[in-house]
Phi, psi and omega in degrees: 000132178280112180269353176272108193256358180157186180276124170273301168204148174250119183267128182236131177289143177217148171262358183211085182303317183298319180296321179292319178296317179302314181295311184294325181277309185283315185276316183264345178079017177280163182252133172285123182241348178203140175205110190203171174291126184297130185298123174078006182238115184297142171057032186231133176262152175232127178237137181239131176242129191288130165263312171204189185295344183243354187224141179218158161261129183243147177238147180235126180228134166213169185300331182287332184294317182298336182277350180278122183290142174269126180233112180297133183091353176233286180280331183227142178286322181087331174205169189290349177250006185272165179270153167206173187296146176304136179091353176263165181283121177279310169200165176234132178253124178257143187270138168242170191287314188200187185294322179298318178294323178297315179292324177297319178290325175298317177300316182298314180298312181295323178295334177272004178088016181260117176297142182227135173256133177114181018287144169252130179269108181267004182088301178277342180198165169244144190217152166239154186231142181197173182253152171247176178303152176061035175066026171296141176253117189238153181217143167244135187218159167216154175233151180260348180202161178299153178290130178271107183299328181294331180269335191250002173260109187277119180303326180296315180290324175304313180294318180296329178281356180076026181266122179281167179298321179294319178295322180298318177301316181293322180292323180285331180225078182304145180296145175294151180232128176270107185287163180264019181053039176085008186261359180290128184288157179293128172295153180272179182295344178268001178294158185298337176076209008301161181242148172291149183228175176091001177284156171303152183308129176087341186292317181300316179298321178293321179297321180292338179276345179285153173286159176301324180295320179293321177300314181296316182293337184277358183246129175290129182232011178274146176296151183292340178241122180278121183253129180287000000 
């Protein structure tokens, strides 16, 4: 059973929180629902823009981010077919309901002075493409039916990716997992990982030694404004 049910939030680094909020609200019509000091991260803001009651696009800003240079073809793709470094966001596609909504959003974007390419009919979806602040590469898409894996998994690409027939079966139908109801212990820093990086020396190892309860107790989780 697939327990991953959709996007909760996609976090994007920004050197200009206000510009991203302005674009998402004025140009895309999204609603700002949170803007606060990021929990447990010094000198860092977190902003959330609503997609629906369960999903947001989030931005992260601190003084160090603005100082990192943007390089098309390295840090940013620049367009939906461009290259960027492994592990970075190449583009993000946001869903709209249908073709009329797609065209309505194209009108809104163009009316705000944003060039738009499309719609392009990809067979599994139709999409329009445009840019956001700080060289974000954005897409709006809709689909009329679920993706048919039998039609859309190309045997040639499967072979080029080094995927065996047995692996393909496993990828299409992942094995069930019997969870431990939260009792599985934390792997240590020598576990195969992958591991999170970028922490000050020694901090990650110390965090892994803490109990889950200590991690939870160490983070402020109250909203910045108390609402009656």
